PAZAPA-4460 file (N, C-alpha, C; in steps of 0.05 Angstrom, whole numbers, plus 32768, in hexadecimal, padded with zeros to 4 digits):
% residues 310
    n_x    n_y    n_z   ca_x   ca_y   ca_z    c_x    c_y    c_z   seq   type   mol
   8B41   8837   8644   8B39   8832   8662   8B45   8817   8668     1      M     A
   8B4F   8819   8681   8B5B   87FF   868B   8B55   87FF   86A7     2      V     A
   8B57   87E7   86B5   8B54   87E5   86D4   8B70   87EF   86DE     3      K     A
   8B6E   87FE   86F6   8B86   8807   8700   8B9A   87F6   870C     4      I     A
   8B8C   87DE   8712   8B9E   87C7   8720   8BAD   87BB   8706     5      I     A
   8BA2   87BA   86F2   8BB2   87B2   86D7   8BCC   87C4   86D4     6      E     A
   8BC6   87E1   86D5   8BE0   87F4   86D5   8BF4   87EF   86EA     7      K     A
   8BE7   87ED   8702   8BFE   87E6   8718   8C09   87CA   8714     8      I     A
   8BFD   87B7   870F   8C08   879E   870C   8C21   87A1   86F7     9      N     A
   8C1C   87AC   86E0   8C2E   87B3   86CA   8C47   87C3   86D7    10      A     A
   8C45   87D5   86E6   8C58   87E7   86EF   8C67   87D4   8704    11      K     A
   8C5B   87C7   8716   8C6B   87B2   8724   8C7A   87A0   8718    12      I     A
   8C72   8792   8703   8C80   877F   86F2   8C95   878F   86E8    13      E     A
   8C98   87A5   86DD   8CAD   87B4   86D5   8CC2   87C0   86E8    14      K     A
   8CB9   87BF   86FE   8CC6   87C8   8716   8CC9   87EB   8718    15      G     A
   8CB3   87F6   870A   8CAE   8813   8705   8C9A   8820   8720    16      E     A
   8CA9   882C   8730   8C9B   883E   8742   8C83   884F   8736    17      L     A
   8C6D   8850   8742   8C59   8864   8739   8C4A   8876   874F    18      F     A
   8C3D   8886   8744   8C2D   8898   875D   8C10   889C   8752    19      Y     A
   8C02   88A5   8762   8BE3   88A9   875D   8BDC   88BF   876E    20      S     A
   8BC9   88D1   8765   8BBC   88ED   8773   8BA0   88E6   877B    21      F     A
   8B99   88EF   8793   8B7E   88EF   879A   8B71   890B   87A1    22      E     A
   8B59   8910   8796   8B4C   892A   8796   8B30   892A   87A4    23      Y     A
   8B27   8942   87AD   8B0A   893B   87BA   8AF7   8953   87AA    24      F     A
   8AE0   894C   87AA   8ACF   8961   879B   8AC9   897C   87A7    25      P     A
   8AD5   8990   879E   8AD4   89AB   87A9   8AB3   89B7   87AE    26      P     A
   8AB3   89CA   87BC   8A97   89D2   87C0   8A8A   89E7   87AE    27      K     A
   8A9E   89F0   87A0   8A8F   8A09   878F   8A98   8A01   876E    28      T     A
   8A8A   8A0F   8760   8A8C   8A0B   8740   8AA9   8A11   8739    29      D     A
   8AB3   8A2A   8746   8ACC   8A36   8741   8ADF   8A1D   8748    30      E     A
   8ADA   8A12   875F   8AEE   8A04   8770   8AF5   89E7   875C    31      G     A
   8ADC   89DC   874F   8ADA   89CA   873C   8AED   89CF   8723    32      V     A
   8AE9   89E6   8717   8AF9   89ED   8701   8B13   89F2   870A    33      Q     A
   8B19   89FC   8720   8B37   89FF   8724   8B43   89E5   8728    34      N     A
   8B32   89CE   8735   8B3E   89B5   8737   8B42   89A9   871D    35      L     A
   8B2F   89AA   870C   8B33   899B   86ED   8B4E   89AA   86E1    36      V     A
   8B4E   89C2   86E6   8B6B   89CC   86D9   8B82   89C6   86E6    37      E     A
   8B85   89C2   8700   8B9A   89B6   8711   8B9D   8999   8707    38      R     A
   8B86   8988   8705   8B88   896F   86FD   8B96   896E   86DF    39      Q     A
   8B90   897D   86CD   8B9F   897D   86B4   8BBA   897F   86B5    40      H     A
   8BC6   8994   86CA   8BDE   8998   86CC   8BEE   897E   86DC    41      R     A
   8BE1   8971   86F1   8BEA   895B   86FC   8BEB   8944   86F1    42      M     A
   8BD6   893F   86D9   8BD3   8927   86CA   8BEB   8926   86B4    43      F     A
   8BF6   893F   86AC   8C10   8941   869E   8C29   8935   86A9    44      S     A
   8C27   8935   86C3   8C3C   892C   86D5   8C43   890E   86D0    45      L     A
   8C2D   8900   86CC   8C2B   88DE   86C7   8C23   88CF   86DC    46      G     A
   8C11   88D7   86EE   8C06   88C3   8703   8BF8   88AB   86F2    47      P     A
   8BFB   8896   8702   8BF0   887A   86FA   8BD2   887D   86F5    48      T     A
   8BC7   8889   870E   8BA8   888B   8710   8BA3   88A1   8722    49      F     A
   8B8B   88A7   8726   8B80   88BF   8738   8B64   88B5   8740    50      C     A
   8B60   88C2   875A   8B41   88BA   8767   8B37   88D0   8770    51      D     A
   8B1E   88D1   8774   8B0F   88E7   877C   8AF7   88DB   8791    52      I     A
   8AF8   88EB   87A9   8AEC   88E0   87C0   8ACE   88E7   87BC    53      T     A
   8ABB   88D4   87CE   8A9F   88D3   87CE   8A99   88E2   87EB    54      W     A
   8A8B   88F7   87EB   8A7E   8906   8804   8A6C   88F1   8814    55      G     A
   8A71   88F8   8829   8A63   88E9   8840   8A44   88E9   8839    56      A     A
   8A37   88D0   883B   8A1E   88CE   8831   8A15   88D7   8819    57      G     A
   8A29   88D8   8805   8A22   88DA   87EC   8A1E   88F5   87E7    58      G     A
   8A28   890A   87F9   8A21   8925   87FB   8A2C   8931   87E3    59      S     A
   8A42   8923   87D5   8A4D   8931   87BA   8A4A   891B   87A4    60      T     A
   8A35   890D   87A5   8A36   88F4   8793   8A35   88FE   8778    61      A     A
   8A25   8912   8771   8A23   891B   8751   8A3B   892A   874B    62      D     A
   8A47   893A   875F   8A61   8948   8759   8A76   8932   8757    63      L     A
   8A7A   8920   8765   8A8D   8907   8765   8A8F   88FE   8747    64      T     A
   8A73   88F6   8740   8A71   88E9   8725   8A78   88FA   8713    65      L     A
   8A71   8916   8714   8A77   8926   86FC   8A94   892D   86F9    66      D     A
   8AA1   8930   8710   8ABD   8937   8710   8ACE   891B   8708    67      I     A
   8AC5   8906   8713   8AD4   88EC   8709   8ACD   88E8   86EB    68      A     A
   8AB9   88EB   86DF   8AB4   88EB   86BF   8AC8   88FE   86B2    69      K     A
   8AC7   8919   86BE   8ADC   8926   86B0   8AF7   8920   86B0    70      R     A
   8AFE   8916   86C8   8B1A   890B   86CE   8B22   88FA   86BA    71      M     A
   8B0E   88E3   86B6   8B10   88CD   86A4   8B12   88D5   8686    72      Q     A
   8B00   88E7   867F   8AFB   88EC   8664   8B03   8904   8659    73      N     A
   8B02   8918   8669   8B11   8933   8663   8B2E   8937   8667    74      E     A
   8B36   8935   867F   8B52   8933   8688   8B62   891C   867D    75      V     A
   8B55   8904   867D   8B63   88EC   8674   8B6D   88DB   8685    76      G     A
   8B6B   88E4   86A3   8B74   88D5   86B6   8B67   88B6   86B8    77      M     A
   8B73   88A2   86C1   8B6B   888C   86C8   8B5D   8890   86E1    78      E     A
   8B46   888E   86E6   8B39   8899   86FE   8B29   8885   8713    79      T     A
   8B2C   8885   8727   8B1D   8874   873F   8B0C   8884   874C    80      M     A
   8AF0   8879   874F   8ADD   888C   875D   8AD7   8881   877A    81      M     A
   8AD8   888C   878F   8AD1   887F   87A7   8AB1   887F   87A7    82      H     A
   8AAC   886C   87B8   8A8F   8867   87B9   8A8A   885E   87D7    83      L     A
   8A79   8868   87E9   8A76   885F   8801   8A59   8857   8807    84      T     A
   8A57   8847   881F   8A40   8840   8828   8A2D   8850   883B    85      C     A
   8A3A   8868   8843   8A2B   887B   8851   8A16   8886   8847    86      T     A
   89FC   8882   8855   89E2   888C   8847   89DB   8885   882B    87      N     A
   89E5   8870   8822   89E3   8864   8805   89D3   884A   8806    88      M     A
   89BB   884A   8805   89AD   8832   8802   89B2   8823   87E6    89      P     A
   89AE   8808   87E4   89BB   87F9   87CD   89B2   8806   87B1    90      V     A
   8999   8813   87AD   8990   881D   8796   89A2   8835   878F    91      E     A
   89AC   8841   87A3   89BF   885B   879C   89D7   8855   8795    92      K     A
   89E1   883B   87A0   89F7   882F   8797   89F9   8823   877C    93      L     A
   89E1   8818   8773   89E0   880F   875C   89E1   8826   8746    94      K     A
   89D2   8839   874B   89D3   8853   873A   89EF   885B   8736    95      E     A
   89FC   8861   874E   8A18   886C   8749   8A2D   8859   873C    96      A     A
   8A27   8841   873C   8A3A   882E   872F   8A33   8831   8712    97      L     A
   8A18   8830   870B   8A10   8831   86EF   8A1B   884C   86E0    98      T     A
   8A1A   8862   86EF   8A1F   887A   86E3   8A3E   887D   86E2    99      K     A
   8A50   886F   86F3   8A6A   886B   86F0   8A71   885E   86D7   100      A     A
   8A65   8845   86D3   8A68   8836   86BA   8A63   8846   86A1   101      K     A
   8A4A   8852   86A4   8A44   8865   868D   8A5A   8873   8684   102      E     A
   8A68   8882   8697   8A79   8897   8696   8A94   888A   868F   103      A     A
   8A97   8872   868C   8AB0   8868   8683   8AC4   885E   869C   104      G     A
   8ABB   8860   86B4   8ACA   885E   86CC   8AC9   8846   86D4   105      I     A
   8AE2   8837   86D7   8AE6   881B   86D9   8AEF   8813   86F8   106      E     A
   8AF5   8827   8706   8B03   8822   8720   8AF3   8830   8733   107      N     A
   8AF1   8821   874C   8AE0   8829   8764   8AF1   8826   8780   108      I     A
   8AF2   8839   878B   8AFB   8835   87AA   8AE8   8833   87BB   109      L     A
   8AE1   8818   87C5   8ACC   8812   87D4   8AD2   8813   87F4   110      A     A
   8AC0   8829   87FF   8AC4   882E   881A   8AA9   882B   882C   111      L     A
   8AAD   8828   8844   8A96   882A   8854   8A8B   8848   8859   112      R     A
   8A9E   8856   885C   8A99   8875   885A   8A9D   887D   8878   113      G     A
   8A9B   8899   887C   8A9C   88A6   8897   8A7E   88AD   889D   114      D     A
   8A78   88B0   88B7   8A63   88B8   88BE   8A54   88D0   88B6   115      P     A
   8A3F   88D6   88AD   8A30   88ED   88A4   8A3C   8909   88B0   116      P     A
   8A3A   8921   88A6   8A3F   8934   88B4   8A2F   8936   88CD   117      A     A
   8A3B   893A   88E6   8A2A   8942   8901   8A24   8929   890C   118      G     A
   8A2B   8911   8905   8A2C   88F6   8912   8A46   88ED   8915   119      Q     A
   8A45   88DF   8930   8A5F   88D5   893B   8A67   88BA   8932   120      E     A
   8A53   88A8   892C   8A5A   888C   8921   8A4B   8886   8909   121      T     A
   8A55   8873   88FE   8A49   8869   88E5   8A31   8859   88EA   122      F     A
   8A1C   885E   88DC   8A03   884D   88E1   89FB   8842   88C2   123      T     A
   89F3   8827   88C6   89EC   881D   88AD   89CF   8825   88A5   124      Q     A
   89CA   8832   888D   89B3   8839   8883   899F   8825   887C   125      I     A
   8989   8825   887D   8974   880F   8878   8975   880D   885A   126      E     A
   8978   87F0   8850   897E   87ED   8835   8999   87F6   882A   127      G     A
   89AC   87F9   883D   89CA   87FE   8835   89DD   87EA   8844   128      G     A
   89F7   87EC   883F   8A09   87DB   8848   8A14   87E5   8863   129      F     A
   8A1F   87D6   8871   8A2C   87D8   888D   8A4A   87E0   8885   130      A     A
   8A5B   87D3   8872   8A74   87D6   8870   8A82   87D4   8856   131      C     A
   8A96   87DA   8850   8AA3   87D8   8837   8AA4   87BC   8829   132      A     A
   8AA6   87A8   883B   8AA7   878D   8830   8A87   8788   8824   133      L     A
   8A75   8790   882E   8A5D   878B   8823   8A5C   8799   8807   134      D     A
   8A6A   87B2   8806   8A66   87C0   87EA   8A78   87B4   87D7   135      L     A
   8A92   87A7   87DB   8AA1   879B   87CB   8A90   8781   87BD   136      V     A
   8A85   8770   87CE   8A79   875D   87C6   8A5D   8765   87B4   137      K     A
   8A52   877A   87BC   8A3C   8786   87A9   8A46   8789   878F   138      F     A
   8A5D   8799   8790   8A68   87A0   8773   8A6F   878C   8764   139      I     A
   8A79   8776   876D   8A80   875C   8764   8A66   874E   8756   140      R     A
   8A55   874F   8768   8A3D   873F   8761   8A2D   874F   874C   141      E     A
   8A2E   8768   874A   8A1D   8777   8736   8A2D   8779   871F   142      Q     A
   8A48   8780   871F   8A57   8785   8709   8A6E   8775   8701   143      H     A
   8A6E   875A   8710   8A84   874B   8707   8AA0   8757   870A   144      G     A
   8AAF   8756   86F4   8AC7   875B   86F4   8ACF   8777   86E9   145      D     A
   8AB3   8786   86E1   8AB9   879B   86D0   8AC7   87B4   86DE   146      Y     A
   8AC4   87B6   86FA   8AD0   87CC   8708   8AEA   87BD   8717   147      F     A
   8AFE   87D0   8713   8B15   87C8   872A   8B0E   87D3   8745   148      G     A
   8B12   87C6   8756   8B0F   87D0   8774   8B25   87D4   8786   149      I     A
   8B29   87EA   878F   8B3B   87F0   87A5   8B2B   87EF   87BE   150      C     A
   8B39   87EB   87D3   8B2F   87F2   87EE   8B43   87FA   8801   151      V     A
   8B3B   8807   8818   8B4B   8814   882C   8B5B   8800   8840   152      S     A
   8B72   8809   8844   8B81   87FC   8857   8B88   880C   8872   153      G     A
   8B8F   8803   8888   8B93   8812   889F   8BA9   8809   88B0   154      Y     A
   8BC7   8816   88A9   8BD8   880D   88B9   8BD7   880C   88DB   155      P     A
   8BC6   881F   88E2   8BC5   881E   88FE   8BAA   8812   8909   156      E     A
   8B9C   8805   88F5   8B81   87F7   88F8   8B6C   8812   88EE   157      A     A
   8B50   8809   88F1   8B3E   881F   88E8   8B3D   8831   8904   158      H     A
   8B37   884B   88FE   8B34   885C   8914   8B1E   8853   8927   159      P     A
   8B08   8844   891B   8AF5   883D   892F   8AFE   882A   8944   160      D     A
   8B11   881A   8941   8B17   8802   894F   8B32   880A   8961   161      V     A
   8B3F   8823   895D   8B58   882E   8968   8B4F   882F   8987   162      I     A
   8B5A   8823   8998   8B56   8828   89B3   8B72   882D   89C6   163      V     A
   8B6F   8833   89DE   8B8A   8835   89EC   8B96   881E   89FA   164      E     A
   8B82   880A   89FF   8B8B   87EF   8A0E   8B9B   87DE   89F8   165      D     A
   8BB5   87DA   89FD   8BC7   87CE   89EE   8BBC   87B4   89E4   166      T     A
   8BB4   87A4   89F4   8BAF   8784   89EB   8B95   8788   89DB   167      E     A
   8B83   879A   89E2   8B6C   879B   89CD   8B76   87A5   89B5   168      Q     A
   8B85   87BC   89B6   8B8E   87C9   899C   8B9A   87B1   898A   169      M     A
   8BA8   87A1   8997   8BB7   878B   8988   8B9F   877B   8976   170      K     A
   8B8F   8772   8987   8B76   8764   897D   8B69   876D   8964   171      K     A
   8B67   878B   896C   8B55   879C   8959   8B67   879B   893D   172      N     A
   8B80   87A1   8943   8B92   87A6   8929   8B92   878A   8916   173      Y     A
   8B91   8773   8922   8B96   875C   8912   8B77   8754   8909   174      W     A
   8B64   875C   8918   8B45   875E   890D   8B43   876D   88F4   175      S     A
   8B4C   8780   88F6   8B4C   8795   88DE   8B5B   878B   88C5   176      D     A
   8B73   877C   88CB   8B81   8772   88B4   8B6F   875B   88A9   177      I     A
   8B63   874A   88BB   8B53   8736   88B1   8B3B   8740   88A1   178      D     A
   8B2F   8754   88A8   8B1A   8760   889A   8B25   876B   887F   179      Y     A
   8B3C   8774   887F   8B47   877C   8862   8B46   8764   8851   180      L     A
   8B53   874C   885C   8B55   8737   884D   8B3B   8731   8840   181      K     A
   8B23   872F   8852   8B09   8729   8845   8B03   873C   8832   182      Q     A
   8B0B   8755   882F   8B03   8768   881C   8B15   875E   8802   183      K     A
   8B2D   8757   8804   8B3D   874F   87F2   8B30   8735   87E4   184      V     A
   8B29   8723   87F1   8B21   8708   87EB   8B03   870A   87DD   185      D     A
   8AF6   8724   87E5   8ADB   8727   87D7   8ADF   8732   87BC   186      A     A
   8AF6   873B   87B5   8AFA   8746   879B   8B09   8760   879B   187      G     A
   8B17   876B   87AD   8B24   8786   87AB   8B41   877E   87A1   188      A     A
   8B4A   8793   878F   8B61   878B   877F   8B79   879A   878A   189      D     A
   8B77   87B0   8799   8B8A   87B9   87A4   8B86   87C9   87C0   190      F     A
   8B98   87D4   87CD   8B90   87E2   87E7   8BA2   8800   87E9   191      V     A
   8B93   8811   87F3   8BA2   882D   87F8   8B9E   8832   8812   192      I     A
   8BB4   8835   8823   8BB4   883C   883D   8BA8   885A   8845   193      T     A
   8B9C   8859   8859   8B98   8873   8866   8BB1   887F   8871   194      Q     A
   8BAE   889B   8870   8BC7   88AB   8878   8BD7   88A0   8890   195      L     A
   8BEF   88A3   8891   8C01   889D   88A6   8C1C   88AB   88A3   196      F     A
   8C2A   88AE   88BF   8C44   88BD   88BE   8C5A   88AD   88CE   197      Y     A
   8C52   8891   88D1   8C65   8882   88DE   8C69   886B   88C8   198      D     A
   8C7F   886F   88B9   8C87   885D   88A2   8C8D   8842   88AF   199      V     A
   8C96   883F   88C3   8C9C   8824   88D0   8C7E   8812   88D3   200      D     A
   8C6A   8825   88DA   8C52   8817   88DF   8C48   880B   88C4   201      Q     A
   8C4C   881D   88AE   8C3D   8816   8897   8C50   87F8   888E   202      Y     A
   8C69   87FA   8890   8C75   87E4   8885   8C6F   87C9   8898   203      M     A
   8C6B   87CA   88B0   8C64   87B6   88BE   8C46   87AC   88B8   204      Q     A
   8C38   87BF   88B2   8C17   87BA   88A7   8C1F   87A9   8891   205      Y     A
   8C2A   87B3   887C   8C2B   87A1   8865   8C35   8784   8869   206      V     A
   8C4A   8780   887A   8C58   8767   8882   8C3F   875A   888E   207      K     A
   8C30   8763   88A0   8C1B   8755   88AD   8C02   874E   889E   208      D     A
   8C00   875F   888A   8BE9   8759   8874   8BF4   873E   8866   209      C     A
   8C0E   873F   885C   8C17   872A   884A   8C16   8712   885B   210      R     A
   8C1D   8712   8876   8C1C   86FB   8887   8BFD   86EB   8887   211      S     A
   8BEA   86FA   8884   8BCF   86EB   8881   8BC6   86E8   8867   212      V     A
   8BD8   86EA   8854   8BD0   86E1   8837   8BC7   86F8   8826   213      G     A
   8BC9   8714   882B   8BBD   872A   881D   8BD7   872C   880A   214      I     A
   8BD0   8729   87F2   8BE7   8729   87DA   8BE4   8741   87CC   215      K     A
   8BCD   8752   87CA   8BCC   8768   87B9   8BDA   877D   87BF   216      V     A
   8BDF   8790   87AD   8BF0   87A9   87B1   8BE3   87BA   87CB   217      P     A
   8BF6   87C4   87DE   8BEC   87D2   87F2   8BFE   87F0   87ED   218      I     A
   8BEE   8802   87E5   8BFA   881C   87DD   8BFB   882F   87F5   219      L     A
   8C0F   883D   87FD   8C0C   884B   8813   8C02   8869   880B   220      P     A
   8BF2   8873   881D   8BDF   888B   8819   8BF1   88A0   8828   221      G     A
   8BFC   88B3   8816   8C0B   88C8   8822   8BFF   88E3   8823   222      I     A
   8BFC   88EE   883C   8BEF   8908   883E   8C02   891A   8847   223      M     A
   8C0B   892F   8839   8C20   8945   883E   8C11   8955   8854   224      P     A
   8C23   8960   8869   8C1B   8972   887A   8C19   898B   886C   225      V     A
   8C06   899A   886C   8BFF   89B1   885A   8BF9   89C6   886C   226      M     A
   8BE6   89C4   8881   8BE3   89DA   8891   8BE0   89D0   88AB   227      T     A
   8BE5   89DD   88C3   8BE4   89D4   88DF   8BC8   89CD   88E0   228      Y     A
   8BB6   89DC   88DF   8B9A   89D4   88E4   8B92   89BA   88D6   229      G     A
   8B94   89BA   88BB   8B91   899F   88AE   8B9B   8985   88BB   230      G     A
   8BB8   8988   88BE   8BC4   8976   88C8   8BB8   896A   88E5   231      F     A
   8BB4   897F   88FA   8BA6   8975   8911   8B8A   896A   890C   232      K     A
   8B7B   8971   88F9   8B5C   8969   88F5   8B61   894D   88EA   233      R     A
   8B6E   894C   88D6   8B71   892C   88CB   8B7F   8916   88DE   234      M     A
   8B90   8920   88EE   8B9F   890D   88FD   8B8C   8904   8917   235      T     A
   8B80   8919   891A   8B6A   8914   8930   8B52   8902   892B   236      A     A
   8B48   8908   8914   8B30   88FA   8906   8B3B   88DE   8901   237      F     A
   8B52   88DB   88F1   8B5A   88BD   88EF   8B66   88AE   8907   238      C     A
   8B6C   88BA   891B   8B79   88B2   8934   8B96   88AA   892B   239      K     A
   8BA2   88B9   8919   8BBD   88B1   890D   8BD1   88B7   8925   240      T     A
   8BEB   88A1   8926   8BFB   88A6   8938   8C10   88B7   8928   241      R     A
   8C1A   88CD   8938   8C2B   88DF   8930   8C46   88DF   8940   242      V     A
   8C58   88D7   8930   8C76   88D9   8942   8C7C   88EE   894F   243      P     A
   8C88   88EE   8965   8C8A   8901   897A   8C98   8918   8968   244      K     A
   8CB0   8912   8958   8CBF   8927   894E   8CB1   8937   8937   245      H     A
   8C9C   892B   892D   8C88   8939   8918   8C77   894C   8926   246      V     A
   8C6E   893C   893E   8C58   894F   894F   8C69   8968   8959   247      Q     A
   8C81   8966   8963   8C8F   897A   896E   8C96   898C   895B   248      D     A
   8C9D   8986   8942   8CA7   8998   892C   8C89   89AC   8920   249      T     A
   8C76   89A0   891E   8C5C   89A9   8915   8C54   89C0   8926   250      V     A
   8C58   89B3   8941   8C4D   89C8   8957   8C5D   89E3   895C   251      E     A
   8C7A   89DF   8952   8C8C   89F1   8952   8C88   8A09   8941   252      A     A
   8C7D   8A01   892C   8C7D   8A11   8911   8C5D   8A15   890A   253      I     A
   8C4A   8A13   891D   8C32   8A15   8913   8C26   8A2E   890A   254      K     A
   8C31   8A42   8915   8C2E   8A5D   890E   8C38   8A67   88F4   255      D     A
   8C47   8A57   88E6   8C54   8A5C   88D1   8C4D   8A4C   88B6   256      N     A
   8C36   8A59   88A6   8C2F   8A44   8890   8C3F   8A3B   887F   257      D     A
   8C51   8A49   8876   8C64   8A3D   885F   8C78   8A2D   886E   258      E     A
   8C7E   8A30   8886   8C90   8A1E   8893   8C82   89FF   8898   259      A     A
   8C6A   89FF   889F   8C5D   89E9   88A3   8C5C   89DE   8885   260      V     A
   8C53   89EA   8872   8C55   89E0   8856   8C6F   89D1   884E   261      K     A
   8C85   89DE   8853   8CA0   89D7   884D   8CA6   89BF   885A   262      A     A
   8CA1   89BD   8873   8CA5   89A8   8887   8C95   898F   887D   263      F     A
   8C7E   8994   8871   8C6E   897D   8866   8C7B   8971   884D   264      G     A
   8C82   8980   883E   8C90   8977   8829   8CA6   8966   882F   265      I     A
   8CB9   8975   8841   8CD1   8964   884B   8CCC   894B   8854   266      S     A
   8CB8   894E   886A   8CB2   892F   8878   8CA4   891F   8866   267      L     A
   8C95   8928   8851   8C87   8913   883D   8C9E   8909   882C   268      G     A
   8CB3   8917   8825   8CC8   8911   8812   8CD6   88FC   8825   269      T     A
   8CE0   88FC   883E   8CEA   88E9   884E   8CDE   88D0   8850   270      L     A
   8CC3   88D0   8856   8CB1   88BC   8857   8CAF   88AA   883D   271      M     A
   8CAD   88B9   8823   8CAA   88AA   880C   8CC7   889E   8806   272      C     A
   8CDC   88AA   880C   8CFC   88A1   8809   8CFB   8887   8817   273      Q     A
   8CF3   8885   882F   8CF1   886F   883D   8CDE   8858   8836   274      R     A
   8CC6   885E   8828   8CB4   884F   881F   8CC1   8840   8804   275      L     A
   8CCA   8852   87F5   8CD7   8848   87DE   8CF0   8832   87E6   276      I     A
   8D00   883B   87F4   8D12   882B   87FB   8D09   8811   8809   277      A     A
   8CF5   8812   8817   8CE7   87F9   8820   8CD6   87E7   880C   278      G     A
   8CD8   87F0   87F4   8CCA   87DF   87E1   8CAE   87E6   87D6   279      G     A
   8CA2   87FB   87E1   8C83   8803   87D7   8C86   8800   87BD   280      V     A
   8C6D   87F6   87A9   8C6B   87FA   878D   8C63   8819   8789   281      P     A
   8C58   8826   8798   8C52   8842   878B   8C45   8857   87A5   282      G     A
   8C42   886B   87A4   8C3A   887D   87B5   8C20   8889   87A9   283      L     A
   8C0C   888A   87BF   8BF4   8897   87B8   8BEE   88B1   87C9   284      H     A
   8BEA   88CB   87B9   8BEE   88E5   87C5   8BD4   88EF   87CD   285      M     A
   8BD0   88F2   87E4   8BB7   8901   87EF   8BBB   891F   87E9   286      Y     A
   8BB3   892A   87D2   8BB9   8949   87CB   8BAB   895A   87DA   287      T     A
   8B95   8954   87E4   8B85   8969   87F2   8B7C   8981   87DC   288      L     A
   8B7E   8975   87C0   8B75   8988   87AC   8B8D   899E   87A4   289      N     A
   8BA2   8999   87B2   8BB9   89AC   87AF   8BD0   899D   87A0   290      L     A
   8BDF   89AE   878F   8BFA   899B   8781   8C14   899E   878C   291      E     A
   8C16   89B7   879E   8C32   89BD   87A3   8C43   89AA   87B5   292      R     A
   8C34   899F   87C8   8C40   898D   87DD   8C46   8972   87CE   293      S     A
   8C32   8966   87C4   8C32   894E   87BA   8C45   894F   87A2   294      A     A
   8C46   895E   8790   8C58   8961   8777   8C6F   8961   8784   295      V     A
   8C79   8974   8794   8C93   8979   87A1   8C9F   8962   87AC   296      A     A
   8C8F   8953   87B9   8C99   8937   87C7   8CA2   8925   87B2   297      I     A
   8C90   8923   879C   8C94   8910   8786   8CAE   8918   8777   298      L     A
   8CB3   892F   8775   8CCD   893C   8768   8CE1   8932   8778   299      E     A
   8CDF   8939   8790   8CF7   8938   87A5   8CFE   8917   87A2   300      N     A
   8CEB   8903   879F   8CF4   88E8   87A2   8CFC   88DD   8787   301      V     A
   8CF7   88F0   8770   8D01   88E8   8757   8CE9   88D9   8742   302      G     A
   8CD2   88DF   874B   8CBB   88D1   873B   8CB0   88E3   8728   303      L     A
   8CB7   88FD   872D   8CAB   8912   871B   8CC7   8922   8716   304      I     A
   8CCB   8928   86F9   8CE0   893A   86F1   8CDA   8955   86F9   305      K     A
   8CF0   8963   870A   8CE5   897D   8716   8CE0   8995   86FD   306      G     A
   8CC8   899F   8708   8CBC   89B2   86F5   8CAD   89C3   8704   307      K     A
   8CA5   89D8   86FB   8C93   89EE   870B   8C78   89E2   8712   308      D     A
   8C76   89DA   872E   8C5E   89CF   8735   8C4B   89E2   8743   309      S     A
   8C4E   89FB   8740   8C3D   8A0F   8751   8C1D   8A10   8742   310      Q     A
***
């Protein structure tokens, strides 16, 4: 077992590009088994690490812990477990961290979390934390340097502070970067960004983060366009800026599922080629528990040797 940041730093020192995969807990036992089988296949490709998300309000807490344990110990992946503040009083957070430690998990992605199902806004629970910064501080206070900690970055600012007023948006953007610096200063080791489709915005974001003294790795989060409905839901939920040519293309082929998936692979490939040319240390792939698109993109940019990835 090793901290993910140590693996990342070793890759950066050698000048080796790397990649990682993200998964979420399926809703059925059959789905979990299918996921574990898929993880075995994808682990054989050589990701530097993989992570598993945490359901809003701890709704998948036990399942997330179970899958993370299997990823770490059965599949053999270096595993990072998400942990959120939503509906999580301190005692629950303590319990989750203790169980993660017992399972041999040494890496946590600390998040505020989305509002619970049916709620529009995040509300701090009594006895809980209001933000990811509080969670990062808590993990360091309780466990010292045992856990490697990752946090989220938002190239367009956090969705909660995205507004139409240009001047206010500029202030919100820089305030969000200042908040990221606070998370890093509190003990976060590296950053993974929320999905984006504007590569120039990601590049500018990294420059802006560096300008305020954020020195840790900032990995781009890549979410391939896989289905029309999924693309529309995620970009609306995250308030993601979608370049006009991407929007127009997706709209033109929205009734052809295979065409949408093929376009997603093509777009993802072009984005990753530009990111690599721009000097990113690695690529973090939001797989949505599927392998075809993520693996095809990594094959196309030369990070995986071509093989049957169906």
